[in-house]
Each structure stands twice: as structure tokens, then as C-alpha cells.
PAKE-200065 format. One record per residue: residue in three letters; x, y, z of N, C-alpha, C in turn. Coordinates in steps of 0.02 Angstrom, whole numbers, plus 50000, padded with zeros to 5 digits. Example, Ala and Ser with C-alpha at 12.3 -4.5 7.8 and 13.67 -1.06 7.14 Angstrom:
2
ALA506604971650390506154977550390506604983550390 SER506424988850354506844994750357506455000250394 
***
This chain:
397
MET539025444054914539505445654860539235451354818 ARG539685455254791539515460454742539695457754673 ILE539195456854632539285453454567539095458154511 LEU539535458954462539385462954403539305458354343 PHE538725458754310538605455354247538665460354190 THR538995458354136538985462354074538635458354021 SER538255461753978537845458353928537645463253874 ILE537425460553818537165464853764536505467953783 GLY536105464653826535445467353842535165464553906 TYR534625467653927534265465553987533525467053975 LYS533095464054016532375465054004532205472454003 PRO531755474553958531315470553915531585469353844 ALA532235468153837532525467153770532455459853750 TRP531835457353747531715450253734531885448253663 LYS531905452953616532065451253547532775448553539 LEU533205450053587533895447753583533965440253594 GLY533445436953615533455429753620533695427153688 GLY533905420753688534025416853748534455419953803 PRO535025423053787535455425653841535105430653887 VAL534605434353862534275439353905533855436053960 PRO533375431653944533015428453999533455424354046 VAL533995421554019534465417854062534765422654113 LEU535025428254090535345432954135534845435754185 VAL534245437454163533735440154208533595435154264 ALA533505428854247533355423754298533915422954348 ILE534535422754323535105421954369535185428054414 ALA535145434054384535245440154423534715440954477 GLU534085439754459533545440854507533575435654563 GLU533745429454548533785424354600534375425754646 LEU534945427954619535505429654662535335435554707 ALA534975440454680534765446154721534295443854777 ARG533845439254762533395436654814533785433054869 ARG534365430254851534765426754900535225431454940 GLY535155437954929535515442754969536145445554939 HIS536315443654877536915446354845536765453254814 GLU537275457354807537205463854774537375462954701 VAL536875463654658536945461854588536875468154545 TRP537375469154501537375474554452537375471554382 VAL537015474654336537005472454266537165478454222 ALA537715477954184537895483054134537695480354066 ALA537145482954038536885480753974536925486553925 THR536635485553866536565490953817535825492353805 ASP535695497453766534995499153751534755495553688 SER535105490353666534905486753606534325482053620 ASN533875481453571533365476253570533335473253500 LEU533915471153477534025467953412533935472953355 THR533325473753331533205478153273532985485153294 GLU532985486653358532765493153382533125494853447 ARG533015500853471533295502953535532745503253588 LEU532925501453649532455501953704532335509353721 GLU531735510953739531575517753762531685518053837 VAL532305518853857532495518953928532965524853939 ASP533005526854001533465532054022534165528854028 THR534615530653982535285527653982535775531454026 SER535545536654061536015540854099536055538754172 ARG535655533754193535655532154264535545524554274 TRP535645522354336535525515454355534795514654376 HIS534525508854360533825507254377533805501554426 GLU533365501854475533255496354522532675492154495 MET532815485654480532315481254451532345474554487 GLU531825473154527531785466754563532415465454603 GLY532675470654635533265469954677533925470054640 VAL533905470954574534505471054532534625478254508 ARG535235480554512535415487154488535625486654414 VAL535265490054369535355489154297535495495854264 ARG535965495754217536115501754176536115499754103 TYR535755503654062535725502453990536175507553955 PHE536795505753941537265510253909537095510753835 PRO537105516853806536925517553735537465514953689 ILE537235511353638537715508853588537855514253537 VAL538445513953508538655518753456538865514653396 ASP538545516053338538705512453277539285515753241 PRO539725511753209540245514653166539925517953105 PRO540265522653073539975526253016539745521752958 TYR540105516152945539915512052887539255508452897 ARG538965508752959538325505452971537765508652930 ARG537885514752907537365518252867537315515652796 ILE537795511552775537785508952706537215503952699 PRO536745505052653536155500652647536305494252608 HIS536695489852637536865483552604536905478052658 PRO536665471952643536665466552693537355465252723 ALA537885466452685538555465152711538715469552771 PHE538345475052778538485479652832537935479352886 ARG537555473852887537055472952939537405472653007 ARG537095475653057537405475953123537495468953151 SER538055467753184538165461753223538455463753290 ASN538475459053337538725460653404539435463353403 ILE539835461153354540535462953353540625470453346 GLU540175473653309540275480753294539965485453346 TYR539615482853396539355487353446539925490753483 ALA539885497353491540345501053534539935504253590 VAL540195503853651539835506453709540335510453751 PRO540535516253725541065520053759540875522253829 GLU540235523553842540045525653910540155520153961 PHE540065513853940540205508253985540945508154002 ARG541365508853952542085508653964542285514154013 ARG542025520154002542195525754046541945524554117 TRP541335521854123541075520454190541495515354226 LEU541675509954192542055504654224542755507054244 GLU543055511054202543725513654219543705518054281 ASP543145521654290543085526254347542715523254406 ALA542485516954399542065513954451542435513554517 GLU542135516654568542435516254635542215509954672 ALA541625507554654541365501554688541725495354662 GLY542085491954706542405485754685541905480054681 PHE542065475154640541625469354633542015463054654 ASP541645458254682541955451954701542045447454640 VAL541575447854593541585443854532541305447954475 VAL541605447254416541315450154354541175444354307 HIS540585444154279540365438654236540095441454171 SER540435440154115540215442454049539805437154014 HIS539225439253990538765434753954538765436453879 LEU538915431453838538895431653765539575433853736 GLY539805429953688540435431453656540385437153606 PHE540965439953590541035445153538540695451753557 LEU540645453353620540355459753640540905464753658 TYR540765470953643541235476453659541415476353733 ALA540925475053776541045475353848541555470153871 ASN541615464553835542025459153861542755461153870 ARG543035464553819543745466153823543875471053881 HIS543395475553894543495480453947543365477354016 ALA542895472754020542795469154083543405464954100 ALA543685461754048544285457654059544875462054081 ALA544945467854049545495472354068545415474854140 TYR544795476454159544655478654228544855473154278 CYS544705466954262544855461454307545605460154310 ARG545955460854254546685460054256546995465454300 LYS546735471554294547005477154331546875476554406 THR546275474354424546075474354494546155467554528 GLY546305462354490546365455654518545695452554535 THR545165455054504544485452454517544375446054478 PRO544085440854508543915434754470543445436454412 TYR543605433654355543225435154293542945428654266 VAL542295428654251541945422854222541715424854153 TYR541865420554104541695421954034541225416454010 GLN540665418453980540175413653956539975415453885 ALA540145411253836540045412853766539335411553741 HIS538945407553776538265405853755538255402853685 GLY538735398553670538725394653608539005397953547 VAL539245404153550539445407553489540115405053460 PHE540475400853498541095398153471541005391253439 ASP540395389153432540255383053394540535384053323 PRO540915379153296541185379953228540655381653176 VAL540045379153185539515380753137539375388253138 ARG539355391153197539205398353202539805402653184 LEU540405400053195540995403953174541055404453099 ARG540725399853062540745400352989540285405852963 HIS539855408653004539425414152985539805420652996 ARG539905424552943540325430552946541015428852975 PRO541365424152944541985421452974542545426552981 PHE542625431152932543185435752935543125440252996 ARG542525443053007542435447453065542595443753130 LYS542365437553135542465433953197543195431953206 TRP543525430053152544245428553157544625434753179 LEU544455440453150544795446653168544685448353241 ALA544045447753264543895449353334544255444553381 LEU544255438153365544605433253407545345434953411 THR545645436553354546355437953352546545444253390 LEU546135449453383546325455953411546155456653485 TRP545585453753507545405454953577545015449353612 GLU544615445453576544155440953611544515435153646 LYS545025432353612545385426853644545755429253706 ARG546005435353705546335437953764545845438853821 ALA545235441153805544715441653856544565434853886 CYS544505429753842544375422953866544945420453910 ALA545565421753889546145419353926546205422653994 THR545905428554003545895431954068545465428354118 ALA544965424454094544455421754137544725416854189 SER544505417654251544645412754302544295406254285 THR543705406854255543305401054235542915402754172 LEU542895397954126542465398354068541835394154083 VAL541255396954070540635393254081540385390554014 ALA540275384054010539975380853951539285378253969 LEU538825378753922538145376353933538095368853925 THR538535365953885538535358753871539255356253866 GLU539325349653866539995346753855540245348553785 TYR539785348953737539975350853668540275357853668 GLU539965362453705540235369253706540915369453742 ALA541015365353792541665365053824542205363253773 GLN542055358753728542525356953675542665362853629 SER542165367153618542275372953573542775377753603 TYR542795378553669543315382653700544005379553688 ARG544045372953697544695369553688544945370053616 ARG544475369853568544685370453498545005377153483 LEU544845382253523545155388753514545835389253549 GLY546035383853582546675383753617546645386353687 LEU546055387353715545985389953783546085384353833 ARG546455385753887546625380653936546365382354006 ASN545925387354010545635389154075545215383554103 PRO545095383554170544595378954198543905380354167 ILE543515375154157542855375754128542345372654175 GLU541795376254185541225373554222540645372654172 VAL540345366754171539765365554129539135366654171 ILE538765371954155538155373754192537605374954140 PRO537085370954141536555371854090536125377954104 ASN535715379854056535205384854069534645381754109 GLY534225386054138533645383754176533025387054150 VAL532465385554182531825388354160531355388354220 ASP530905393254222530375393354272529825388554252 LEU529565384854299529035380054285528355383554289 PRO527985383754232527315386554234526835381454263 PRO526215383354278525725378454300525615373154246 ALA525545366954267525425361554219524725362154190 VAL524655361154125524005361454091523925355354046 GLU523305353354037523145347953990523095350753920 LYS523425347453873523385349653803522705347553774 GLY522425351853732521795350353701521845344853649 ASP521275342053630521265336653581521085339253511 GLY521135345653499520985348453434521535346753384 PRO521545350153327522055348853276522755349453304 LEU523195345053283523885345253306524195351953288 THR524495355253338524785361853328525535361553340 CYS525915363753290526645363653291526905370853293 LEU527345372253340527575379153352528315379853340 PHE528505384953301529185387453297529195394153334 LEU529615394853385529635401053424530365402853436 SER530645406953392531345408853396531455414653348 ARG532075417053345532235422253296532195419353225 LEU531925423253179531895421053109532575422253078 HIS532955416853074533645417153051533805410553017 PRO534195410552962534345404152929534635398852974 LEU535035400753024535325395853069534805392053110 LYS534215395153118533685392053158533275386953118 GLY533355386753052533025381753011532295382853000 VAL532055388953006531345390252995531135388652924 ASP531595389452875531435387852806531305380352798 VAL531675376252833531565368952832530865367352856 LEU530645370752909529995369352938529425371652893 VAL529525377152858529005379352810528935374152754 GLU529485371552729529445366352678529125360052705 ALA529285358252768528975352452799528225353452805 ALA528015359552821527295360952826526945359952759 GLY527285361652705526995360552639526895353152625 ILE527385348952644527325341752634526745339052676 VAL526705341252740526185338952785525495340752758 ALA525425346952732524775349352710524475345052654 ARG524905341952614524645337752559524335331252585 GLU524525329152647524255323052675523755324352731 ASP523845329652769523395331252824523365338752832 PRO522905342052797522875349352800522625352152866 THR522405347852913522165350352977522725352053025 ILE523325349453012523885350753058524105358053050 ARG524165361553106524315368753105525055369953121 PHE525345374853087526035377053100526025384453118 LEU526325386153174526365393153197527105395153198 VAL527255400853168527935403453167527935410153203 ALA528295410553259528315416653299529035418453314 GLY529185424953313529855427253329530035433353287 PRO530525437253311530735443253274531095441353209 ASP530975445453158531275444153091531975447053088 GLU532435443853123533115446553129533465447153061 ALA533375442153018533755441952955533355444652896 GLY532765447452907532365450252853532115445052803 ILE531915439152829531735433652783530995431852787 GLU530605435352828529905433352836529515433852770 GLY529645439152731529285439852668529405433952622 ASP530025431752616530175425952574529865419652602 LEU529845418852668529535412952699528785412852685 ARG528465418552690527745418852675527605416752603 LYS528025419252558527935417452487528025410052477 ARG528545407152508528675400052501528095395952529 ALA527825398052586527265394452617526655394552572 ALA526515400252541525945400652496526045396252434 GLU526655396052408526795392052348526705384552361 CYS526885382252421526835375052434526205373052471 GLY525745377852481525115376352513525155374752586 ALA525665377252620525765375652691525255379252735 ASN525035375952787524575378852835524985382252890 VAL525285387952873525735391452919525455398352934 GLN525465400152998525265406853020525875410353049 PHE526045416253024526615420053048526355425153099 LEU526645425053159526375428953215526825434753236 GLY527425435353208527875440553229528145439453299 THR528405444753330528675444253397528115443353447 VAL528195438553493527705437453545528055437553613 ALA527685439553664527965439753731527395439553781 GLY527575438853844527075439153897526535433953892 GLU525905436053904525345431453905525235428153837 LYS525345431853783525255428953716525745423153705 LYS526355424053726526855418753720526655412753762 GLU526425414053824526205408553867525635404553836 ARG525155408053807524585404553776524815400353717 LEU525275402953678525535399053621525855392553644 LEU526265392953695526595387053721526095382153752 GLN525605384753787525105380453818524675376953766 ASP524525380453711524065377753661524415373353609 SER525075373253608525435369453557525605362453583 HIS525585357653537525745350753555526485349053543 LEU526755351653488527445350253470527815356753460 PHE528455356653479528905362353467529435360253417 LEU529545364453366529995362753311530575367653308 LEU531185365053303531775369353296532295365553255 ALA532325366953190532795363453145533455367353143 THR533765368153200534325372653207534985369553183 GLU535435373953161536115371753146536545371753208 SER536415376453254536855377153311536505380953367 GLU536535378153427536275381453487536795380753543 GLY536825385753586537215384853646536835380253693 PHE536275382553719535815378453757535145382053752 SER534705379553711534115383253690533615384453746 ILE533535390853763533005392753810532325391353779 ALA532255392253713531625390953681531415383653690 ILE531895379053683531735371853694531555370653767 LEU531925373553814531765372653884531065375053901 GLU530885380953875530215383653888529675379153859 ALA529805376453800529315371953769529235365653811 LEU529795362753834529765356753876529375358253940 ALA529515364053971529175365754033528425366354024 HIS528205368253964527495368853949527195362453921 GLY527575356953925527295350553905527255349453831 CYS527695352653792527725351553720528255346253704 GLY528065341253664528585336953637529015340953589 VAL529655339553586530125343553547530415339453490 LEU530385342253429530715339453371531265344353351 THR531895342053355532445346453339532995342453304 THR533575345453298534125342753258534745341753302 PRO535255338253277535855337353317536175343953338 GLY536085349353298536375355753315536115358853380 ALA535565356253406535305358753470535715356253528 HIS536105350853518536525347953571536115346453634 PHE535535343453623535075341853678534945334353677 ARG535475330453694535445323253688534945320053736 GLU534765323453790534315320553840533615319453814 LEU533425322753759532725322453736532495315453723 GLU532865311753683532625305053663532645300053721 PRO533185299553760533175294953817532605296353866 ALA532425302853873531885304653919531195303553889 GLY531165302153824530515301453790530165308053778 ALA530535313553781530245320253776530255323153706 GLY530575319653658530615322453591531025317953546 ARG531155320553486531545317053436532075321553408 ILE532655318753392533195322253359533225319753287 LEU533105324353240533005322653170533535325853126 ALA533615323253066534035326553016533725333352999 LYS534145338152982533895344752962533635344252890 ASP533055341152884532775339552818532015340052822 PRO531695343452775530965344252778530585337552781 ARG530815332652742530465326252741530505322752809 ALA531085323152843531155319952909530665323052958 PHE530605329652958530125332853003529405331252983 ALA529265331552919528575330252896528355323152914 ASP528775318152901528585311252915528465310252990 THR528895313253031528815312453104528175315753128 ILE528025321653102527415325253123526795321353102 LEU526795318653042526215314753019526125308453061 ALA526675305153079526625299153121526355300953190 LEU526565306553218526315308553283525585310753280 ALA525395313853226524695315953218524225309853219 ALA524485304153197524085297953197524125294253263 ASP524505296653311524595293253375524605298553430 ARG524025301253446523985306753494524165304553565 ASP524085298053581524305295653646525055296553654 ARG525415295453600526145296353602526315303753610 VAL525945308053578526065315253586525965317253659 ARG525425314753690525305316453760525855313653806 ALA526085307653790526635304753831527275308853824 MET527415311253764528005315553755527945321953796 GLY527345324753797527245330853836527355329853910 ARG527105324153937527215322754008527955321654022 ALA528305318053978529015316853987529415323353983 ALA529195327953939529525334353932529495338253998 ARG528915338654027528825342154090529245338954146 ASN529245332354149529635328854200530385330154193 LEU530625330454131531335331654120531545338354149 VAL531145343554138531305350154165531275350254241 GLU530755347154269530695347054342531295343854375 GLN531555338654344532105334754374532785337954364 ARG532895341654309533575343654292533685351154280 TYR533155354954264533285361654239532895367254274 SER532725366254338532415371754375532935377054389 TRP532715383354394533195388754405533515388254475 ASP533155385854524533455385154590534085380754587 ARG534025375254551534595370654546535175373854508 VAL535015377354453535535380354412535885386054448 VAL535505390254482535815395954518536245393454576 ASP536065387854606536505384854656537205383754628 LEU537235381454565537885380054534538285386554524 TYR537935391954502538285398354494538525401054561 GLU538095400654611538285403254677538885399554704 ASP538895392954694539465388954717540105390954679 LEU540045392054613540625394054573540905400754598 TYR540475405754607540705412354629541035411854697 SER540745407954742541025407354809541725404354807 ARG541825399454765542485396354759542995401154729 LEU542775405554684543235410354654543415415854702 VAL542935417954743543065423354791543485420954850 SER543335414854873543705411954929543975405154909 PRO544525405154871544785398754844544975393954900 VAL544755387754891544965382354936545155376454894 GLU545525371954923545725365954886545105361954870 PRO544935360954806544315357554789544315350254810 ASN543725347854831543655340854850543435336554791 ARG543375339654733543155335954674543595337854616 GLU543555333754565543965335054505543725341454471 VAL544185345654452544035351754415544275350954344 ARG543845352554296544025351954226544595356754210 ARG545095354354175545665358554156545745358554080 
***
């Protein structure tokens, strides 16, 4: 099959968060299976631009990739938080022109992430050519996230995004909760629930040194990093040996305030900035617990990576990761500093339980979230869209 993916970014744009490693893993595995895979991305890397040649296609691990340059509207130059860039305002006119002139037909077009400029043009291309279109929002239609910059999102949904969604042969949801978010928008397309996956690193034994708690995500209020800094302050008053590490790009410009708050409450927190590659691997290997006090996640790649590295996970209902507690791999807590602090202190006093959580975390990923298993689901979906047959199983409507 010839498959075109559209997305806000592609490697090495790791600052953009979960959708990028997800797309990279799916694209490269499909290419290994003999499919012809194209990725139309932008040159964005969240707070910066990638230093790449945007005028040509690149061959990367069997995947053909193009980084189309983004164009900001004039008001983006206004130095005020209200005019901070968001996905909705990205314009990528070169992508639109390329797609309109594209001679190479595709068997399937799959758009990753809601509210992107490329989505409306990919949908229009598919309506025009009769190509099966797959739309995947990656959690951005969660009501919690729609309340962030609500006017812009309502306007985008009204003017173009809902029409792009309605074009889709299939909507992909990461969880049953996300499937409901599509329905709340009035969409009636078929939905496939396909979780994210993760590569399994070599298993390692966690050290018996001071308990180490890791936050590894974008520094953004929705991620709850402020809650964790306050929890670290509470913990420090009872056990100052427990370490807290905060790593990730400062998307919302809040690191300075977080550092000040940590100093004021005496928290044992180290801020590490953006990490990747071997440094990221070492952090995950050396940490005992992974913390994410999130308001809303589609399906957190950060949590999956932590589980794969044998970290017990402490998170909130907004992560929509109900399997954690039944599997013994973590706890789902209220988004409250005291709830996190009390749980961390209890685990620090019971290191056997911490080790058991780590083993359960690894087992959960091995059994349910390997990329081989996940890509099988995508390959099956694309095959059914390209060569429709009467399904032998119930299809969600």
C-alpha cells in the first residue's frame, strides 16, 4: 500500500511530544513490512524550527519525509501570551500546493493530531480523489482540553475541523474515553480504538539508593507539574532524601516560576530541561517512580515509556489509563499535592512494593502495548479500507 501520513512534525522534532514518536514508530514499522510510506510534516519543533532542507523529500529508515515550512500570521509578532503560537494558527501553504499537484496517488491518507492546517487539505484531497481518509485527534477533543483557548477551537471546529473529521472513513481513538469525545462532537463515523505502543528496552534492575521520582513531559499547566513541585515540598519536610527530577521542554514559559516555588517550599527538585536519546534512557532506567498529575491525555507515550522501563506510575484520572491499578503497575490519584506526597512517602517506606510495581509495569507493556501488536491493528484497518469486505466482527458505529 501507498500510505500518506500528515502531522505537525517528525523526528527529530521530539519537543512536540507524544504524537511524533508514535508516528515515527508506525511509519518505520509499516515501511519494514514493505509498504510505501510518505510523511508530510512541518519544520516545527515546538519553540523552534528544525534545521532541515524543506525543499525536498528525505529518505529516513525506509520512510519518505518532507518538512514543509510553517508560515505564521502577522499578529504572531505581538509580544503577548494571548498571541502565543498554537497548532490552529500554523499555515503550511507549500504542503497544500504539493498535495493539489501530487501525481502519485495514495491508497490511504492518515492525519495525526487535531486542529492542524494539513487536516482540512488532506480531507479535501480524499473527498476529491475518493481516497480512504483516517483521522486521529490524539486526545485534543477531550472536553478538558477544549476548554483551553476555547474560542479558537470552537471557531476552528465550526469552520473546517468538523468537516475534516466527517470526511474520514474511520476515526481512530486511543481509548474508549476518546471515542466518546468524537461522539460528543456529533460525529457518526466508524471508530477504531487503537492504543499507542512502545519499544521495549532491555530490562534493568533498579538501584536501592534514594527513591527517585521523575516527571518527563512538556512543562505545561495541563500536565500538572506545579502539583508535583508542591508535593515535593511536602515530601521534603518528612524525608529529604527522596529525589524529584523534572525534565521536558518549557512550552508554557513556566519553569522560572516553578523553580521559585520549589525553592520557597524546600523541595528537592532538579530541573533538567529537554532530554533525549541516551540521557533520557538513563533517566528512565534510574528512576523508581514516574509522576504525571495530568488533566487530560490522549494516550500518554510518556507513561508507556516509563512502564516499559520498569517505573511504577502515579497519575490522575485525566490520564485515562485504567489498567494501571488492576495490573499493580501504579496508582491513580486525585490531582492534589497531598495525595501524591502521601503515596510517595508510603512507597518510600516499602521498597519491596516499589520493585513489585516496576515488574508489573514491564509485564503490562509486554502483554498489551508492543509496537508489533499495535501496527498489526493499523495494517488491518488500512487493508479493510483499501479492499472493503463484509466484516466478520462488530464495527463501532
